[in-house]
N, C-alpha and C positions, 0 to 999 in steps of 0.2 A: 653671536649677535652677528645677524645678516648685514650683509655689507650694503649701506645704504645709496651706495649708487644704483645698486641694482634691484633693492627691495625696500618698500614704504611699508613703515610700520604702522598699526594703530594701538589703541589703548593710551595709559595701563588700565587694567581691568581690577578689581576686586574680587577675591577670589569666590565668595558667594555669587556671584554675577559669572564667573568659569563653572562653578558646579551645577549653577540652573543650567546651563547652555548644553552641557553635556549629560544631564540626569545623574551627577555623581553625588554620593553620602560625603560629606566632611567628618575628618578623622578626629579623633579625641583630641580637645585642647588648641582646634583650629581657630586662628582669628578670620571671621568671614569678611572683615575690614582689609585684610592684608593684600597690599597692592602688587599686582604682577606687573612686571614691565615688559617681558619678553620671556620667548621659550628659549631651549638651549638644551644640548646631551646632559647625559648626566656626568660626565668627566670634567666637562668645563662649566657648567652650572655654577650662578652665582646667588647671593640673596636678592631678592627680587625677580629672578626667573624660575620658570616650571619647566619640569622634565617629566619625564614617564620611565616607569619600569614594565617589561612586557614580557621578558626573556630571562628566564633563571641564570644564564650565563653572567649577567649583569649585576648579579645580586651585590658582590661586592662593591663594584662601583657606586651602587646605590647607598652601602652602608657610609660610604666615604663622601658622597657628594655635599656640595656646599649649596645646592639647590634650595631657594626658600620653600618651594614647593613642589609637588610630585603627584603624577596621577599612578596608581598602583590599583593593583588585585588585592581582594580583601585577604587572600593567603599569605602575602609579601607586606600587608602594613605592618606587622611587628618589628620588620628588620629595618624600619626607617631610622636614619640619625635622629638624636634628640634635637627636638625644635623645628623639624620640618613640617610644614604645614602639606598634610595628605587630602588628595582627593580619592576617594576609594569607590572604583568602577570595574565591574566584571571584565569589560574589555577595554584595558588602559591605553592601546596603541589608538582606537577608535575616538577614545578622548582625546587624545593627545593632537590627533588629526586635526578635530574638530576648533580646538583652542587656537591651535598653530593658525587655520584658517580665519579665526578672529583678528588675531594679530597681524598677519599678511593676507587680507582678502585681494582676490582678483582684481584686477584694474579694467574698467570698461573704457576703450579706445573714444575717443572723440569720433563721432560719425562723420561720412563724407568721402567721396574720392579723390584722392589724389590728382593733381594734373599730369603726372606722368604715369597713370593708370591707362590702361584702356578698356571701356565697358562697351561692348556692342549696343546697337540704339534697341534692339529688340529685349535684351536682357533686362529683367523686373527685379529691383532691387528692393527689399523690406525696409521698413521704418528703422533707422538708427544703423544702418550698415555702414562699415568702415571698410573701404580699398585702399589699399597703401600703394607706393611708388612702384611701378614696375610690373604691378599685376594686371592678369587679362582675363576678361570672363567673356566667355563666349555667347553666341547668338542663341536667343531663346532660354538661356539659362534663369533659372527663378532662385533667389535667395529669400528667407524667411526674415523675421526682425532679427536685429542686431549681430548679424554676423560679420565676423572678421577677417577679411581675405588679408594676409600679411604679405611682405614684399616678395616679387616675383612669383608668385603662385599663379597657378594655370586653372581655371574653371572651364571645361570644355562646353562646346554647344550641347544644349538641352540638359544640362547637369539642373537637378533640383536639390533643396536642401531646405530644411526647417529653421525653425528660431534658433538664436545663440549658437551658431556654429563657428568654429576656429578652424582655417586653413592656414598652416604653417609656412614661413618663408620656403620658396621654392619647392612647395610641395604641387603636385598635379592630379587633378580629379577631372576623368572622363566617363562617360557612358555609366552614370552612377546616379542613385536617389538616396537622398541622406536624409536622418530624421533630424529631430533636434537634438541640440547640446552634443553634438558629434564634434571629436579634436582629432585633427589631422595634425601630425607633427612633422617639423622642417623635413622637405626632401622626401616623404613617403609619396608613393606613387599609387593611385588607385584607378582601377577602370582599364589597365593597358591590355593588350593581347595576352591570351593565354597561351601557352605552350601548345599548340595544337597542328600537328602534321601528319599527314597520311604518307606512308613511305611504300613507294611502288619501285618498279623495276628501274624506272628513269632517276629515282632519287627522291626527294621530300617534296612533298606537294602542300601547301599551304593551306590549313582548315580555316575559312572565316569565323571570329568570334563573334558571335551574334547575340550573345547575353549582355546582361547589365550587371554591376555590382549594387545590392541593395544593404544600406547599411542602417539600422534601426536606429532608436534613440539611446543617448548616454554611452557612446562608443568612444574611445580612445585608440586612435593607433599610433604607435612609435615611429621615432625618425628613421625614415632610409628602409622603412617597410614598404611591400609591395602586395597587393590584393588585386589579382587579374580579373578581367570581366568573365563570364561565362562563356561557353563555347556555343550554348543554344540556351541550356538552363542557366538562371542567374547565380551568380556567387553570392551569398546572403551571410552578411554578420550579423548576430542576434544581440538584442537589448543588454545593453550593459557588458558588453565584452571591453576586455583589456588586452589589446595587443602590443608586446615592446618594442624596441628598437630591432631592426635588421630581420625580420621576421617576413617570411614570405606565404602566401596563401595563395593556391592556384585555382585557375577556371573551375566553375560549380562546386566548390565547397560549401557546406553550409554548417556556420557556427550558431550553435542554440544560446539562449542567454546566459549570461554572464559568465562567457569562459576565458581562462586566460592563457595566454601564448606567449611564452618568455624568448628573450632576446635569442636570435640564430635557429629558432625553430622552424620547419618547413611542413607543411600540409600539401601533399599531392592532390592532382585533379579528383574531384566527386567523391572526395570523401566526406563523411557526413558525424560531426560531432555535435553530442547531446547538449542538455543544458548544464552550464557550471563542472565542464571540463578544465582540468589544471594541466598543461603543458610544459615540462620544464626547459631549460635551457638546451639548443642544439639538438633537439629530439628531431628525428625525420620520421614521418609517417606517410606510408604508401598510399596509392590511390584507391578508389573505390572500396573504402572501409568503413565501418560503422564503430563510432567511439562512444559507448552510453554514456548517460547521465550519471555527473560526478564522479567519472573516472578522475585517474592522476596517471601520469606518464613521467617519470623520474628522468632528470637530465642526462643527456649524450644517450638516450634509448633509440633502437630504431624499430618501428611498429610494422609490422608486415601481417596482421590479422585482427580481426573485429577484437575490438576489448568489451568485455561485459561492462553495464551500469556497475558504477561503485567499485571496480577493481583498481588496484595500484599495481602498474607493469613497469618494468625494469629492463635493461640491457639490450645485447645484439644478439640474436633476433630478441624481440619484445616478448616478455612471459610475464605471469604472474609473480610479483616481486621477490614474495618469499621462496618460490621454486629458484629463483636468480639467485639470490643470495646463499642457497643451500648448493648450489652448482659452483658459486665462487668459494665458499666455504672447503668445498670437497677439492677442487683443483689445487688451492692452497695447501692442504695438507697431504697431497700427491707430491708436489712441488717440493714440501720440505722432506718428504720421506726420498727423495730423488727418483721417483717413479714416473716424472714427466718432465 
């Protein structure tokens, strides 16, 4: 059970109501009126709670679970313990996520500007916005409806954002145009100078960074991540992207729709990622590359050349994953023979 000091629970819900909400079929012998009180992991779930099975590693935990109900794929339904109520769905984790949202819906803060916030007179706030203590909204900024600007966040001059955006505590957004339903998590820095210097005989000469950051709808940017504004062209984050904590996106980078960048990864300047690219943790991608649609980069890889659409790359330097693992296997065989 989630700590009630931090999370407010809705419900209970009848199992039939949950099945309808996620488009699941009910398993044999299910009581449609069974009351579900909460969500819980398999190993701690109790009667009256619902869990899920989406990974075969947890089949034994599923067999032993005391959960009153579970969302499960059709291939694993026969492994359920006796008496468990099943909701059968091809994508169990997606179904569970929707159920968890029903029990723990996002709270909408009360609108208004805190007396210790500062909003420039020329800024425009849409209906239902909330501006928390210590937040600053600069001149000519424009916020859509129901935006939530949290404590000590800074919205720079001229920034625009659509409806239902959330800017977390201590985040800074400058030189940026945001769509709707954008979430910027605490401490993230959006629109700062890109790393641009000309190197001459006298040393470094700063190159003014004259672009913007364009963030399309339904984007999340994690805590303490950074997205630099463009040097001339804009930095662009496509619709539906998910950027984890502690990620660096450099100037002029373009992300297509639905890209995922996992923690501690970095994308160097002017690199273009296509749609639905997945970048693992601690990956480094050098500048001026093209990463094709649907490509996957495994964790800790170093990408130094273009990646074709749909390819999976691994290793340092990054190469097709099968090739990389063949090289690793060959090196291990030589090491065992004492030849390296």
